[in-house]
Kinemage of the C-alpha trace (Angstrom):
@kinemage 1
@onewidth
@group {chain A} dominant
@subgroup {mainchain}
@vectorlist {calphas} color= white
{ca met a 1} P 122.196 74.260 116.207
{ca ile a 2} L 121.217 77.069 118.607
{ca asp a 3} L 118.407 79.095 117.067
{ca lys a 4} L 116.677 80.698 120.056
{ca asp a 5} L 117.314 84.457 119.951
{ca ile a 6} L 117.087 85.450 123.618
{ca lys a 7} L 117.444 89.191 122.964
{ca ser a 8} L 114.303 89.185 120.795
{ca met a 9} L 112.160 87.621 123.546
{ca ser a 10} L 109.512 89.567 125.436
{ca pro a 11} L 109.557 89.545 129.277
{ca glu a 12} L 106.677 87.049 129.240
{ca glu a 13} L 108.463 84.701 126.847
{ca leu a 14} L 111.634 84.939 128.906
{ca arg a 15} L 109.745 83.964 132.078
{ca gly a 16} L 108.416 80.918 130.234
{ca glu a 17} L 111.946 79.973 129.201
{ca met a 18} L 113.180 80.210 132.790
{ca glu a 19} L 110.359 77.976 133.992
{ca glu a 20} L 111.236 75.452 131.303
{ca met a 21} L 114.846 75.494 132.505
{ca gly a 22} L 113.750 74.958 136.103
{ca glu a 23} L 114.886 78.439 137.159
{ca lys a 24} L 113.025 80.961 139.309
{ca lys a 25} L 110.832 83.403 137.346
{ca phe a 26} L 112.632 86.455 138.743
{ca arg a 27} L 115.734 85.393 136.800
{ca ala a 28} L 113.903 86.478 133.649
{ca gly a 29} L 113.664 90.036 134.984
{ca gln a 30} L 117.365 90.063 135.827
{ca ile a 31} L 118.353 88.813 132.391
{ca tyr a 32} L 116.000 91.218 130.604
{ca asp a 33} L 117.455 94.119 132.610
{ca trp a 34} L 121.007 93.112 131.679
{ca met a 35} L 120.108 92.917 127.984
{ca his a 36} L 117.860 95.954 127.569
{ca val a 37} L 118.797 98.417 130.338
{ca lys a 38} L 122.415 97.690 131.297
{ca leu a 39} L 123.068 96.778 127.634
{ca ala a 40} L 125.322 93.787 128.394
{ca arg a 41} L 127.362 92.519 125.436
{ca asp a 42} L 127.226 88.859 126.475
{ca phe a 43} L 126.142 86.522 129.277
{ca ser a 44} L 129.504 86.827 131.069
{ca glu a 45} L 128.648 90.425 132.057
{ca met a 46} L 125.554 89.268 133.986
{ca thr a 47} L 127.364 89.142 137.320
{ca asn a 48} L 124.319 88.581 139.566
{ca leu a 49} L 123.650 85.248 137.821
{ca ser a 50} L 125.458 82.090 138.891
{ca glu a 51} L 128.247 80.789 136.702
{ca gly a 52} L 126.184 77.663 136.106
{ca leu a 53} L 123.176 79.598 134.830
{ca arg a 54} L 125.332 81.762 132.587
{ca arg a 55} L 126.839 78.608 131.102
{ca lys a 56} L 123.380 77.104 130.489
{ca leu a 57} L 122.206 80.310 128.822
{ca lys a 58} L 125.221 80.335 126.503
{ca glu a 59} L 124.565 76.716 125.506
{ca arg a 60} L 120.855 77.277 124.913
{ca tyr a 61} L 120.523 80.731 123.262
{ca thr a 62} L 122.098 82.965 120.651
{ca tyr a 63} L 123.023 86.421 121.956
{ca thr a 64} L 122.972 89.262 119.440
{ca ala a 65} L 125.937 91.629 119.790
{ca leu a 66} L 126.766 93.691 116.698
{ca glu a 67} L 130.416 94.228 115.859
{ca thr a 68} L 131.417 97.808 115.060
{ca val a 69} L 133.369 97.754 111.793
{ca gln a 70} L 133.732 101.483 111.199
{ca val a 71} L 132.623 104.809 112.660
{ca gln a 72} L 132.716 108.020 110.646
{ca glu a 73} L 132.278 111.365 112.426
{ca ser a 74} L 131.269 114.499 110.576
{ca arg a 75} L 133.538 117.511 110.993
{ca ile a 76} L 130.571 119.664 110.080
{ca asp a 77} L 127.965 118.728 112.694
{ca gly a 78} L 129.286 115.820 114.808
{ca thr a 79} L 126.964 113.271 113.205
{ca lys a 80} L 128.333 109.734 113.506
{ca lys a 81} L 127.727 106.969 111.007
{ca phe a 82} L 128.213 103.412 112.230
{ca leu a 83} L 128.853 100.329 110.116
{ca phe a 84} L 128.005 97.106 111.955
{ca arg a 85} L 128.752 93.478 111.141
{ca leu a 86} L 126.082 90.909 111.965
{ca glu a 87} L 126.687 87.351 113.151
{ca asp a 88} L 126.386 86.006 109.580
{ca gly a 89} L 128.868 88.554 108.194
{ca asn a 90} L 126.292 90.897 106.661
{ca leu a 91} L 126.695 94.658 107.168
{ca val a 92} L 124.183 97.314 108.252
{ca glu a 93} L 124.385 101.058 108.902
{ca ser a 94} L 123.074 103.362 111.611
{ca val a 95} L 123.400 107.109 112.136
{ca trp a 96} L 123.665 109.052 115.419
{ca met a 97} L 122.589 112.704 115.271
{ca gln a 98} L 122.610 115.424 117.913
{ca tyr a 99} L 119.770 117.931 118.046
{ca lys a 100} L 118.747 120.550 120.593
{ca his a 101} L 115.786 118.373 121.577
{ca gly a 102} L 117.958 115.283 122.185
{ca asn a 103} L 119.946 112.548 120.496
{ca ser a 104} L 118.407 110.715 117.572
{ca val a 105} L 119.413 107.390 116.020
{ca cys a 106} L 118.413 106.295 112.540
{ca ile a 107} L 118.470 102.510 112.249
{ca ser a 108} L 118.210 99.939 109.462
{ca ser a 109} L 115.439 97.332 109.352
{ca gln a 110} L 116.801 95.051 106.604
{ca val a 111} L 120.102 94.020 105.051
{ca gly a 112} L 119.704 95.731 101.691
{ca cys a 113} L 116.302 96.567 100.230
{ca arg a 114} L 114.128 95.329 97.374
{ca met a 115} L 112.034 98.467 96.855
{ca gly a 116} L 114.291 99.823 94.093
{ca cys a 117} L 113.893 103.571 94.737
{ca arg a 118} L 116.000 105.245 92.051
{ca phe a 119} L 117.800 107.790 94.262
{ca cys a 120} L 118.754 105.421 97.113
{ca ala a 121} L 122.035 103.508 97.521
{ca ser a 122} L 120.431 100.969 99.892
{ca thr a 123} L 118.602 99.192 97.125
{ca leu a 124} L 121.384 98.847 94.540
{ca asp a 125} L 122.288 95.290 95.561
{ca gly a 126} L 118.748 94.158 96.390
{ca leu a 127} L 117.498 92.541 99.592
{ca glu a 128} L 119.677 90.083 101.497
{ca arg a 129} L 117.402 89.418 104.508
{ca asn a 130} L 115.280 90.938 107.267
{ca leu a 131} L 116.798 92.065 110.546
{ca thr a 132} L 115.592 90.442 113.759
{ca pro a 133} L 114.172 92.594 116.585
{ca ser a 134} L 117.412 92.091 118.532
{ca glu a 135} L 119.518 93.250 115.560
{ca met a 136} L 117.403 96.390 115.285
{ca leu a 137} L 117.598 97.044 119.024
{ca asp a 138} L 121.331 96.406 119.230
{ca gln a 139} L 122.063 99.189 116.751
{ca ile a 140} L 120.692 101.571 119.390
{ca tyr a 141} L 122.370 99.743 122.277
{ca val a 142} L 125.866 99.795 120.742
{ca ile a 143} L 125.573 103.483 119.876
{ca thr a 144} L 124.348 104.265 123.410
{ca arg a 145} L 127.324 102.426 124.908
{ca gln a 146} L 129.860 104.001 122.573
{ca thr a 147} L 128.612 107.590 122.833
{ca gly a 148} L 127.801 107.355 126.538
{ca gln a 149} L 124.623 109.348 125.876
{ca arg a 150} L 120.951 108.451 126.063
{ca val a 151} L 119.018 108.119 122.822
{ca ser a 152} L 115.701 109.964 123.023
{ca asn a 153} L 114.429 109.597 119.433
{ca val a 154} L 114.559 106.633 117.067
{ca val a 155} L 113.911 106.780 113.336
{ca val a 156} L 113.445 103.561 111.365
{ca met a 157} L 114.535 105.199 108.143
{ca gly a 158} L 117.873 103.559 107.345
{ca thr a 159} L 118.458 100.667 104.958
{ca gly a 160} L 115.360 98.602 104.214
{ca glu a 161} L 111.590 99.014 104.049
{ca pro a 162} L 110.243 98.586 107.613
{ca leu a 163} L 106.782 97.437 106.536
{ca asp a 164} L 108.450 94.706 104.451
{ca asn a 165} L 109.698 93.333 107.794
{ca tyr a 166} L 106.423 93.923 109.616
{ca asp a 167} L 106.370 91.355 112.436
{ca asn a 168} L 109.959 92.015 113.503
{ca leu a 169} L 109.354 95.778 113.317
{ca leu a 170} L 106.318 95.549 115.583
{ca arg a 171} L 108.152 93.443 118.176
{ca phe a 172} L 111.089 95.882 118.031
{ca ile a 173} L 108.781 98.848 118.748
{ca arg a 174} L 107.057 97.094 121.633
{ca met a 175} L 110.384 96.107 123.216
{ca leu a 176} L 111.978 99.536 122.710
{ca thr a 177} L 109.024 101.246 124.382
{ca asp a 178} L 108.545 98.637 127.127
{ca glu a 179} L 108.924 100.014 130.660
{ca asn a 180} L 111.321 97.171 131.445
{ca gly a 181} L 113.719 98.264 128.680
{ca leu a 182} L 114.940 101.652 127.427
{ca his a 183} L 111.309 102.828 127.689
{ca ile a 184} L 111.506 105.323 124.815
{ca ser a 185} L 108.163 107.022 124.231
{ca gln a 186} L 106.201 105.779 121.217
{ca arg a 187} L 105.751 109.421 120.222
{ca asn a 188} L 109.534 109.634 119.822
{ca ile a 189} L 109.636 106.836 117.244
{ca thr a 190} L 109.221 107.440 113.517
{ca val a 191} L 108.736 104.649 110.987
{ca ser a 192} L 109.273 105.462 107.327
{ca thr a 193} L 107.631 103.596 104.460
{ca cys a 194} L 107.844 103.954 100.699
{ca gly a 195} L 104.126 103.214 100.584
{ca ile a 196} L 103.143 99.578 101.148
{ca val a 197} L 99.421 100.259 101.435
{ca pro a 198} L 98.321 96.999 103.172
{ca gly a 199} L 101.085 97.539 105.744
{ca ile a 200} L 99.824 101.047 106.517
{ca tyr a 201} L 96.306 99.727 107.168
{ca arg a 202} L 97.702 96.917 109.300
{ca leu a 203} L 99.878 99.287 111.320
{ca ala a 204} L 96.928 101.618 111.891
{ca glu a 205} L 95.018 98.798 113.581
{ca glu a 206} L 97.838 98.416 116.141
{ca lys a 207} L 96.848 101.889 117.434
{ca leu a 208} L 100.437 102.814 118.288
{ca gln a 209} L 101.397 106.416 118.976
{ca ile a 210} L 104.406 106.411 116.654
{ca thr a 211} L 104.844 108.832 113.743
{ca leu a 212} L 104.385 107.344 110.281
{ca ala a 213} L 106.479 108.995 107.573
{ca leu a 214} L 105.478 108.359 103.967
{ca ser a 215} L 108.252 108.629 101.374
{ca leu a 216} L 106.146 110.350 98.715
{ca his a 217} L 108.771 112.133 96.554
{ca ala a 218} L 106.347 113.050 93.747
{ca ser a 219} L 102.922 114.624 93.331
{ca thr a 220} L 101.748 112.582 90.320
{ca asp a 221} L 101.652 108.836 89.709
{ca glu a 222} L 103.693 109.265 86.513
{ca lys a 223} L 106.590 111.032 88.234
{ca arg a 224} L 106.438 108.759 91.265
{ca gln a 225} L 106.680 105.666 89.069
{ca glu a 226} L 109.888 107.057 87.534
{ca leu a 227} L 111.450 107.371 90.989
{ca met a 228} L 109.875 104.500 92.931
{ca pro a 229} L 108.863 101.096 91.485
{ca ile a 230} L 106.388 100.574 94.366
{ca ala a 231} L 104.288 103.346 92.779
{ca lys a 232} L 103.388 100.985 89.938
{ca arg a 233} L 101.579 98.845 92.490
{ca tyr a 234} L 99.872 101.492 94.635
{ca ser a 235} L 98.586 104.793 93.289
{ca ile a 236} L 98.832 108.119 95.113
{ca ser a 237} L 95.064 108.142 95.633
{ca glu a 238} L 95.293 104.726 97.345
{ca leu a 239} L 98.128 106.058 99.508
{ca met a 240} L 96.130 109.111 100.550
{ca glu a 241} L 93.186 106.900 101.559
{ca ala a 242} L 95.523 104.736 103.653
{ca cys a 243} L 97.032 107.831 105.325
{ca ala a 244} L 93.560 109.162 106.148
{ca phe a 245} L 92.666 105.800 107.683
{ca tyr a 246} L 95.888 105.819 109.733
{ca phe a 247} L 95.095 109.270 111.098
{ca ala a 248} L 91.502 108.315 111.899
{ca lys a 249} L 92.583 105.190 113.778
{ca thr a 250} L 95.561 106.606 115.693
{ca gly a 251} L 95.019 110.374 115.914
{ca arg a 252} L 98.610 110.695 114.653
{ca arg a 253} L 99.124 112.753 111.521
{ca val a 254} L 101.315 111.305 108.787
{ca ser a 255} L 104.455 113.125 107.660
{ca phe a 256} L 105.367 113.284 103.969
{ca glu a 257} L 109.028 112.860 103.039
{ca tyr a 258} L 109.800 114.593 99.764
{ca ser a 259} L 113.293 114.337 98.247
{ca leu a 260} L 113.887 117.251 95.901
{ca val a 261} L 115.609 116.088 92.716
{ca gly a 262} L 116.833 118.844 90.407
{ca gly a 263} L 114.710 119.120 87.251
{ca val a 264} L 112.545 116.128 88.197
{ca asn a 265} L 110.080 117.003 90.978
{ca asp a 266} L 110.952 120.519 92.147
{ca thr a 267} L 108.766 122.844 90.062
{ca gln a 268} L 106.113 125.248 91.340
{ca glu a 269} L 103.479 122.998 89.756
{ca asp a 270} L 104.852 120.056 91.771
{ca ala a 271} L 104.608 122.154 94.941
{ca gln a 272} L 101.025 123.149 94.198
{ca arg a 273} L 99.944 119.559 93.619
{ca leu a 274} L 101.786 118.436 96.763
{ca ala a 275} L 99.915 121.067 98.778
{ca gly a 276} L 96.675 119.653 97.407
{ca leu a 277} L 97.602 116.201 98.703
{ca ala a 278} L 98.864 117.301 102.125
{ca gly a 279} L 96.222 119.926 102.922
{ca pro a 280} L 93.171 117.667 103.476
{ca leu a 281} L 95.237 115.377 105.725
{ca gly a 282} L 96.896 118.176 107.714
{ca cys a 283} L 100.258 116.560 106.937
{ca his a 284} L 103.650 117.960 107.795
{ca ile a 285} L 106.089 117.865 104.867
{ca asn a 286} L 109.822 117.253 105.209
{ca leu a 287} L 111.671 118.559 102.168
{ca ile a 288} L 114.913 116.618 101.678
{ca pro a 289} L 117.630 117.946 99.369
{ca val a 290} L 118.528 114.639 97.696
{ca asn a 291} L 121.955 113.258 98.612
{ca pro a 292} L 123.493 112.319 95.226
{ca ile a 293} L 124.943 108.821 94.730
{ca lys a 294} L 127.501 108.074 92.038
{ca glu a 295} L 125.473 105.196 90.557
{ca arg a 296} L 122.635 107.544 89.563
{ca ser a 297} L 122.472 110.774 87.567
{ca phe a 298} L 120.135 112.589 89.956
{ca val a 299} L 121.314 115.938 91.313
{ca gln a 300} L 120.184 118.092 94.207
{ca ser a 301} L 117.863 121.007 93.486
{ca glu a 302} L 119.449 124.449 93.687
{ca ala a 303} L 119.061 126.291 96.998
{ca arg a 304} L 116.796 128.985 95.494
{ca gln a 305} L 114.596 126.281 93.917
{ca ile a 306} L 114.273 124.526 97.284
{ca gln a 307} L 113.335 127.776 99.022
{ca ala a 308} L 110.800 128.653 96.317
{ca phe a 309} L 109.250 125.185 96.687
{ca lys a 310} L 108.966 125.672 100.446
{ca asn a 311} L 107.457 129.150 100.019
{ca lys a 312} L 104.798 127.796 97.645
{ca leu a 313} L 103.764 125.160 100.196
{ca glu a 314} L 103.627 127.717 103.021
{ca lys a 315} L 101.431 130.021 100.916
{ca asn a 316} L 99.026 127.070 100.778
{ca lys a 317} L 99.153 126.877 104.609
{ca ile a 318} L 101.163 123.648 104.649
{ca asn a 319} L 103.456 122.943 107.620
{ca val a 320} L 106.836 122.349 105.982
{ca thr a 321} L 110.468 121.919 107.020
{ca ile a 322} L 113.624 121.737 104.944
{ca arg a 323} L 115.482 118.892 106.571
{ca arg a 324} L 118.818 119.908 107.966
{ca glu a 325} L 121.504 118.021 106.082
{ca met a 326} L 123.435 115.816 108.494
{ca gly a 327} L 126.659 113.928 107.851
{ca arg a 328} L 127.049 115.093 104.264
{ca asp a 329} L 130.839 114.603 104.505
{ca ile a 330} L 130.625 111.011 105.853
{ca asp a 331} L 128.544 108.954 103.372
{ca gly a 332} L 125.452 110.227 105.189
{ca ala a 333} L 122.804 108.897 102.812
{ca cys a 334} L 121.239 105.458 103.295
{ca gly a 335} L 123.428 102.619 102.086
{ca gln a 336} L 126.440 104.680 101.005
{ca leu a 337} L 128.906 103.538 103.675
{ca arg a 338} L 127.864 99.877 103.471
{ca arg a 339} L 128.157 99.854 99.685
{ca arg a 340} L 131.553 101.582 99.693
{ca his a 341} L 132.871 99.097 102.261
{ca met a 342} L 131.578 96.125 100.255
{ca thr a 343} L 133.057 97.308 96.939
């Protein structure tokens, strides 16, 4: 059985593989360029390699190439949602969004999710497995090929909890930002977490220049536990300590993601408490009008309630943005398209 994933190998590992095969080291650079710059779909596209070498590579390594199952395009804003099939038949989603500052892709890090957040469709069927670095990268590569446009920003905020797939996430980031690959700036990568405290401390020690986004969604432990099971394990005070440590180690401020759920976490008192959490850390807050899913009873806060919440934060000198809703007409929320296709 072939189990060597060539597309997840670093340039150094690939050079070692070529030596082991009795090939010249420079072949590693050629292959890496085909995979991560030219975005080749298989070994047959690597035309500056001999037919014999291509055959040996095919016999020796697996080559990740996601199959596009479905693409939905929003008539509202041009956002595209992609449904991909993996080699084992599992499905994952990615979203391509156009902004004035460049094109952004939101990718998945796991097949399903075990975090159980109450307002998220990704977690309804639990966790199937982690994605490999190559499966995370190829979401970006396929979208780049199909849109014909360069991706400048990557958000690891799709299906899955990135810090629950830590080692693969870290390799993915290093390969995505490597000068031999797409060479996307670390500052243009955002990783979202629901709050796995040990993972935040571990990531801080890597001293990367990525943005860490904390899915907070409540200003008290009681309310957070209603929305997010992970909150029963780590308190808000523990989270704030971890965020302060991350900032101290990296110099990169943490962003708070806050989904506004009508009648649950959108009062003026909630806003005041949230300001008290964000202020000492100098955090930016992204307010997200929750995208309702049919399996849950949660509803989006009214527009005037959202604006009042934002105004309260700004009066407390908090940097806040109401996230622009993208792809609302195309199963835009995490896990919606995958779940609909499966059922």
